[in-house]
C-alpha positions in Angstrom: -8.7 8.8 -6.0 -12.2 9.4 -7.4 -14.2 8.5 -4.2 -16.3 10.1 -1.6 -17.0 9.4 2.1 -20.4 9.6 3.8 -21.7 9.3 7.3 -25.2 7.5 7.3 -27.8 7.1 10.0 -30.8 4.8 10.4 -33.6 7.1 11.6 -36.4 5.4 13.5 -39.0 7.5 11.6 -37.6 7.9 8.1 -35.2 4.9 7.7 -31.7 5.2 6.3 -30.5 8.8 5.7 -27.3 10.4 4.6 -26.0 12.8 7.3 -22.7 14.1 6.0 -20.7 13.6 2.8 -17.2 14.7 1.8 -16.0 14.6 -1.8 -13.1 15.8 -3.9 -14.0 18.4 -6.4 -12.5 20.0 -9.5 -14.0 23.3 -10.7 -16.6 24.2 -11.9 -18.9 22.9 -9.1 -22.6 22.4 -9.5 -25.2 23.5 -6.9 -25.7 21.3 -3.9 -28.6 18.9 -3.7 -31.2 19.3 -1.0 -33.5 17.0 0.9 -35.9 17.8 3.7 -35.8 15.9 6.9 -36.2 15.9 10.7 -33.3 17.4 12.9 -32.0 13.9 13.6 -31.7 13.2 9.9 -29.7 16.4 9.2 -26.2 17.5 9.9 -26.1 21.1 8.5 -29.0 23.5 7.8 -29.9 24.0 4.2 -28.5 27.6 4.4 -25.1 26.3 5.7 -22.5 26.7 2.9 -20.7 23.5 4.0 -17.0 23.0 4.7 -14.2 23.3 2.2 -10.5 22.5 2.3 -8.0 23.0 -0.5 -5.0 20.8 -1.1 -2.2 23.3 -2.0 -0.1 20.6 -3.7 -2.8 19.5 -6.2 -5.4 22.2 -6.0 -8.1 19.7 -5.3 -10.9 21.0 -3.1 -12.5 18.8 -0.5 -16.1 19.8 0.1 -18.5 18.5 2.8 -22.2 18.9 3.1 -25.4 17.0 3.8 -25.4 15.4 0.3 -23.1 15.3 -2.8 -23.2 18.4 -4.9 -23.4 16.4 -8.1 -27.0 15.2 -8.7 -25.8 12.0 -10.4 -23.9 11.1 -7.3 -26.9 11.7 -5.0 -28.6 8.5 -6.0 -25.3 6.5 -5.8 -24.7 7.7 -2.2 -28.4 7.2 -1.4 -28.3 3.6 -2.5 -25.1 2.9 -0.7 -26.6 4.4 2.5 -29.7 2.2 2.3 -27.8 -1.0 1.6 -25.2 -0.3 4.3 -28.0 0.0 6.9 -30.3 -2.7 5.7 -29.2 -5.7 3.6 -25.4 -5.4 3.4 -24.5 -5.9 7.0 -21.8 -8.1 8.6 -22.5 -10.6 11.4 -23.2 -8.7 14.6 -24.3 -5.6 12.7 -21.1 -3.8 13.5 -18.0 -4.0 11.4 -16.7 -3.6 7.8 -18.2 -5.1 4.6 -17.7 -4.6 0.9 -20.4 -4.6 -1.8 -21.3 -2.9 -5.1 -21.4 -3.3 -8.8 -20.1 -1.6 -12.0 -23.2 0.5 -12.4 -23.7 2.0 -9.0 -20.1 1.9 -7.8 -18.4 -0.2 -5.1 -18.7 0.5 -1.4 -16.6 0.0 1.7 -19.0 0.2 4.6 -18.4 0.1 8.3 -21.5 0.0 10.5 -21.5 0.9 14.2 -23.7 1.9 17.2 -23.8 5.1 19.1 -25.2 5.2 22.7 -28.4 7.2 23.2 -30.3 7.1 26.5 -33.6 8.0 24.7 -33.4 5.6 21.8 -35.0 2.2 21.5 -32.4 -0.3 22.9 -30.4 2.7 24.1 -28.4 3.0 20.9 -28.7 4.3 17.4 -27.3 2.7 14.2 -24.8 4.5 11.9 -22.4 3.7 9.1 -19.5 5.3 7.3 -19.3 4.4 3.6 -16.6 5.1 1.0 -17.9 4.9 -2.5 -15.7 4.5 -5.6 -15.9 3.1 -9.1 -12.5 1.4 -8.9 -13.1 -2.0 -7.2 -9.5 -3.1 -7.2 -8.3 0.2 -5.6 -10.9 0.0 -2.9 -10.2 -3.6 -2.1 -6.4 -2.9 -1.9 -7.2 0.0 0.5 -9.2 -2.2 2.8 -6.6 -2.4 5.6 -5.8 1.3 5.4 -9.5 2.3 5.5 -10.3 -0.1 8.3 -7.5 1.1 10.5 -8.3 4.8 10.2 -12.1 4.6 10.1 -12.0 2.6 13.3 -10.2 5.6 15.0 -13.0 7.9 13.9 -15.7 5.5 15.0 -14.1 4.9 18.4 -13.8 8.6 19.0 -17.5 9.1 18.2 -18.5 6.2 20.4 -16.4 7.2 23.4 -17.6 10.8 23.3 -21.3 9.6 23.1 -20.8 7.1 25.9 -19.8 9.9 28.3 -22.9 11.8 27.4 -25.0 8.7 27.8 -23.5 8.0 31.3 -24.2 11.5 32.4 -27.8 11.4 31.2 -28.4 8.0 32.8 -26.9 9.3 36.1 -29.4 12.2 36.1 -32.5 10.2 34.9 -32.2 6.5 34.4 -34.4 5.8 31.4 -34.7 2.0 32.0 -36.6 2.6 35.3 -38.7 5.3 33.6 -39.7 3.0 30.8 -40.6 0.1 33.1 -42.9 2.3 35.1 -44.6 4.1 32.2 -47.9 2.9 30.7 -47.5 1.5 27.2 -50.2 2.3 24.7 -50.0 1.1 21.0 -52.1 4.1 19.9 -49.8 6.7 21.3 -46.5 4.9 20.9 -45.5 6.5 17.5 -46.2 10.0 19.1 -44.1 9.0 22.1 -41.2 7.9 20.0 -41.3 10.9 17.5 -39.6 13.3 19.8 -36.8 11.0 20.8 -36.2 9.9 17.3 -35.1 13.4 16.2 -32.0 13.6 18.4 -29.0 14.6 16.2 -25.5 13.2 16.4 -24.4 16.6 17.7 -26.8 16.2 20.6 -25.6 12.7 21.3 -21.9 13.6 21.5 -22.2 17.2 22.8 -19.4 18.0 20.3 -19.7 21.7 19.3 -17.4 21.3 16.2 -18.5 17.8 15.3 -19.1 18.4 11.6 -15.9 20.4 11.1 -14.0 17.7 12.8 -15.5 15.0 10.5 -14.8 17.1 7.5 -11.1 17.2 8.5 -11.0 13.5 9.1 -12.8 12.6 5.8 -10.8 15.1 3.7 -7.5 13.6 5.1 -8.8 10.1 4.4 -9.6 10.9 0.8 -6.2 12.6 0.2 -4.2 9.9 2.0 -6.0 7.0 0.4 -5.5 8.6 -3.0 -1.7 9.2 -2.5 -0.7 5.9 -0.8 -1.2 3.8 -3.9 0.0 5.3 -7.2 0.0 4.0 -10.8 3.5 3.5 -12.3 4.3 2.8 -15.9 6.1 -0.5 -16.1 8.1 -1.6 -19.1 7.2 -5.2 -19.3 6.1 -7.5 -16.5 6.8 -6.5 -12.9 10.0 -7.9 -11.5 10.1 -10.4 -8.6 11.4 -7.7 -6.3 8.4 -5.5 -7.1 5.9 -8.4 -6.5 7.6 -9.3 -3.2 7.5 -5.7 -2.0 3.8 -5.4 -2.8 3.1 -8.7 -0.9 5.1 -7.6 2.1 3.4 -4.2 2.3 0.0 -5.9 2.1 0.9 -8.4 4.8 2.2 -5.7 7.2 -1.0 -3.6 6.7 -3.2 -6.6 7.4 -1.1 -7.6 10.5 -1.3 -4.0 11.8 -5.1 -4.0 11.4 -5.4 -7.3 13.2 -3.3 -6.1 16.1 -5.2 -2.8 16.4 -8.5 -4.7 16.3 -7.6 -7.0 19.2 -8.0 -6.3 22.9 -5.3 -4.0 24.1 -4.6 -3.1 20.5 -2.7 0.1 21.2 0.0 -1.6 23.3 0.2 -4.6 21.0 0.4 -2.4 18.0 3.3 -0.5 19.5 5.1 -3.7 20.3 4.4 -5.1 16.9 5.6 -2.0 15.2 8.9 -2.2 17.1 9.3 -5.8 16.1 8.5 -5.0 12.5 11.1 -2.3 12.4 13.6 -4.7 13.9 12.9 -7.8 11.9 11.6 -6.6 8.5 14.0 -3.9 7.7 14.7 -5.3 4.3 15.1 -2.1 2.3 17.4 0.8 2.6 17.5 3.1 -0.5 20.1 5.7 -1.3 18.2 8.4 0.5 18.2 6.4 3.8 21.8 5.6 3.3 22.7 9.3 3.2 20.8 9.9 6.4 22.9 7.4 8.4 25.2 9.3 10.8 29.0 9.0 10.9 31.3 7.2 8.5 29.6 4.6 6.2 30.1 2.4 3.2 28.9 4.1 0.0 29.0 1.2 -2.5 30.1 -2.3 -3.1 33.3 -0.9 -4.7 34.0 1.1 -1.5 33.4 -1.9 0.7 35.8 -3.9 -1.5 38.5 -1.2 -1.2 38.2 -1.1 2.6 38.1 -4.9 3.3 40.5 -5.9 0.6 39.7 -8.0 -2.5 40.1 -11.5 -0.9 38.1 -10.6 2.3 35.4 -9.0 0.2 35.1 -12.0 -2.0 34.8 -14.3 1.0 32.1 -12.1 2.5 30.0 -11.7 -0.7 30.3 -15.5 -1.3 28.5 -16.1 2.1 25.9 -13.5 1.2 25.1 -15.2 -2.2 25.0 -18.7 -0.6 22.4 -17.6 1.9 24.6 -18.0 5.0 24.1 -15.8 8.0 26.2 -12.6 7.8 27.0 -11.1 11.2 28.6 -7.7 11.8 29.6 -6.9 15.4 30.7 -3.4 16.3 29.9 -0.2 18.2 28.8 1.9 15.2 25.2 1.0 14.2 25.3 3.4 11.3 28.4 1.8 9.8 26.9 -1.7 10.1 23.6 -0.6 8.5 25.5 1.0 5.6 27.4 -2.3 5.1 24.1 -4.2 5.0 22.6 -1.6 2.6 25.2 -2.3 0.0 25.4 -6.1 0.6 21.6 -6.5 0.4 21.7 -5.1 -3.1 23.4 -8.5 -4.1 20.2 -10.4 -3.4 16.6 -10.5 -4.5 14.3 -8.7 -2.0 12.6 -12.0 -1.1 15.9 -13.4 0.1 16.6 -10.6 2.6 15.8 -10.9 6.3 17.6 -8.3 8.3 18.0 -7.3 11.9 20.1 -4.1 11.6 21.3 -3.9 15.2 20.5 -6.0 18.2 21.6 -6.5 21.8 21.3 -10.3 21.5 22.0 -12.9 18.9 19.1 -13.9 16.6 19.0 -17.3 14.9 19.6 -17.7 11.2 16.0 -18.7 10.4 15.0 -15.2 11.6 17.6 -13.2 9.7 20.5 -13.6 7.3 21.8 -10.1 8.0 22.5 -9.5 11.7 24.1 -6.5 13.4 25.3 -6.9 17.0 26.7 -4.6 19.7 30.4 -5.4 20.5 29.7 -7.2 23.8 27.3 -9.7 22.4 28.7 -13.3 22.5 28.3 -15.6 19.5 26.9 -19.0 20.4 29.2 -22.0 19.9 27.0 -23.7 17.4 27.1 -20.5 15.2 30.8 -19.8 15.4 31.6 -23.4 14.6 29.1 -23.5 11.7 30.2 -23.3 8.1 26.9 -21.5 7.3 27.8 -18.2 9.0 30.5 -15.5 8.7 31.4 -13.0 11.4 32.8 -9.5 10.7 34.2 -7.9 13.9 34.6 -4.1 13.7 37.0 -2.7 16.2 38.4 0.8 16.6 41.9 1.1 15.2 42.8 4.0 17.3 41.2 6.8 19.3 40.4 9.7 17.1 37.7 12.2 16.4 35.3 10.5 13.9 33.6 13.7 13.1 36.8 15.2 11.9 37.6 12.3 9.6 36.1 12.0 6.2 34.3 9.0 4.7 37.4 8.0 2.8 39.2 7.5 6.1 36.9 4.7 7.1 39.7 2.1 6.8 41.9 4.1 9.2 39.1 4.4 11.8 38.3 0.7 12.2 39.9 -2.7 11.8 37.8 -5.5 10.2 38.3 -9.1 11.1 36.4 -11.7 9.1 36.1 -15.3 10.5 34.2 -18.4 9.4 34.3 -22.1 10.0 33.7 -22.7 6.3 36.4 -24.8 4.6 35.1 -24.7 1.1 37.0 -22.7 -1.4 35.4 -19.4 -2.3 37.5 -18.5 -5.3 35.8 -20.7 -7.9 32.2 -19.4 -8.1 29.5 -18.6 -8.3 29.5 -17.3 -11.8 27.6 -14.1 -10.8 30.3 -13.2 -8.2 33.1 -13.8 -10.8 31.4 -11.4 -13.3 30.7 -8.9 -10.5 34.3 -8.8 -9.5 35.4 -8.1 -13.0 33.1 -5.1 -13.1 34.2 -3.8 -9.7 37.9 -4.1 -10.5 37.4 -2.1 -13.7 38.0 1.5 -12.6 36.8 2.8 -15.9 33.3 1.8 -14.9 31.5 4.2 -12.6 29.5 3.2 -9.5 26.3 3.7 -11.4 27.4 1.5 -14.3 28.4 -1.2 -11.9 25.0 -1.0 -10.2 23.3 -1.5 -13.6 25.6 -4.5 -14.3 24.6 -6.0 -11.0 20.9 -5.4 -11.7 21.3 -7.2 -15.1 23.1 -10.1 -13.5 20.4 -10.5 -10.8 17.7 -10.5 -13.4 19.6 -13.1 -15.5 20.0 -15.5 -12.6 16.5 -14.8 -11.3 15.2 -16.0 -14.7 17.3 -19.2 -14.3 15.8 -19.6 -10.8 12.3 -19.5 -12.3 13.2 -22.1 -14.9 14.7 -24.4 -12.3 11.7 -24.0 -10.0 9.2 -24.8 -12.7 11.3 -27.8 -13.8 12.1 -29.3 -10.5 9.4 -28.2 -8.0 6.3 -27.9 -10.2 6.9 -30.5 -12.9 8.7 -32.8 -10.5 11.5 -33.9 -12.9 14.3 -36.3 -11.9 17.8 -35.5 -11.0 19.2 -36.5 -14.4 16.8 -34.2 -16.2 17.6 -31.4 -13.7 21.3 -31.7 -14.4 20.6 -31.3 -18.1 18.6 -28.1 -17.4 21.5 -26.8 -15.3 23.9 -27.3 -18.1 21.4 -25.5 -20.5 21.3 -22.6 -18.0 25.1 -22.3 -17.9 25.2 -23.3 -14.2 27.6 -26.2 -14.7 31.4 -26.3 -15.1 33.7 -24.5 -12.8 31.9 -23.3 -9.7 28.9 -25.6 -10.4 28.4 -26.4 -6.7 28.2 -22.7 -5.8 25.9 -22.0 -8.7 23.5 -24.7 -7.6 23.5 -23.4 -4.0 22.8 -19.9 -5.2 19.9 -21.1 -7.4 18.4 -23.0 -4.6 18.8 -20.1 -2.1 17.3 -17.6 -4.5 14.4 -20.0 -5.1 13.2 -19.1 -1.6 12.9 -15.5 -2.7 10.3 -16.1 -5.4 7.1 -14.2 -4.9 3.9 -16.0 -3.8 2.2 -14.5 -6.8 4.6 -16.2 -9.2 4.4 -19.5 -7.4 0.6 -19.4 -7.3 0.5 -18.5 -11.0 2.6 -21.5 -11.9 0.6 -24.0 -9.8 -2.7 -22.7 -11.2 -1.4 -23.0 -14.7 -0.2 -26.6 -14.1 -3.6 -27.6 -12.5 -5.5 -26.1 -15.5 -3.3 -27.9 -17.9 -3.8 -31.2 -16.1 -7.5 -30.8 -16.0 -7.6 -30.0 -19.7 -5.6 -33.2 -20.5 -8.0 -35.3 -18.4 -10.9 -34.2 -20.6 
């Protein structure tokens, strides 16, 4: 990421000044810029070489000094410093704000106060700014930057507060100032000595600048690697859009939790809930990390359960019913969910991998339970749920058994109150079973077949959503569209249920785009 981080200070004598700046450099490097100033406006002496860290993976050097080494960046950082401590301030004068333009760059700024027993109002004003030319990248990094900069700021404030309390205990400045004689003529001279206190003096931190260099260098590296550009062939899929939206929501929620009172405890609780309730993805790497015997693929699951039981289970998955697995092996249950979740769009997956209590269907459609958890009567008697009980077949050493012996280790009992036939449809399931039963097709080929089937039916979902929800067409017209999409005929009821369920997995981005396009079209017609 082409950006730099700077610590700025509002000096009572000289105004806004840049104290410390960290940037990522590629050789060759120009000579550093210099600017004279009082001790309170400086971090490192002019003779100090600065701090440098090298990223072994990329070879990028992170260099910290009073000012940027490149002269053209000096004015950019200088302007960001002045604006962050004067006109571009959030309400209350403490907190984050975003400003900038294409010419001078875009700035994420976080202003804050540091306690000083000798300062006017007993505090001094600082800001940390990140300057970059990429506006979108900086905005997308807002939750990440806010979360980590707050940690740095809180560390500085807490350290300075201890020094402030000690100084006030020795010589309370409030009483001294009330008893001193005020003279307008000598006031500037009285203030000049106090105005020169450096941040090192305020915090009594012997390695303050080295510590800030480490923090700023890590921030630049982490912020640059957390978001990467990928070459997409065509428009992004719905799964990609949903994943981006969920990642953004989780980062924003985490920032809100950490910013609230008692943020540390709440953040920890929120993280555990997030891990429990939003575990919607398990890639192949995570599947391999699961301990003990596990299901490796849909074909393996079909071989273990049997063709009829497998079809019944997958039918419930595709219809959006709650799928409950109950057993003593969390790794086995998670592996089953991993392969079953590949049948659905990401937006349709709500998973609780393993729980000690039952969770309602509106919270999750994949639920793993320990063997002693009872199933509520309204769930066991519902046609919109299916239960898979996993019990040990016989006592044996699991570690000595191979993954292919998973059928001999456990017994699987599938039960559901559903009375509808599951052997007619949906069409996607019929095609998938043909691919799974064809032993000439490898697991990888079957996975690609499933991916193509999902994209085909997701496109049908988009057409149906646009036609029925956005345009508001009637039932008769909707039936014609279903026939055009190939969703009628044998298994029509199951196809329609699948389409309606998958409609809930559409991304907010797609829905918003459709609604905006319809409103624009309506306004154009009105004129």
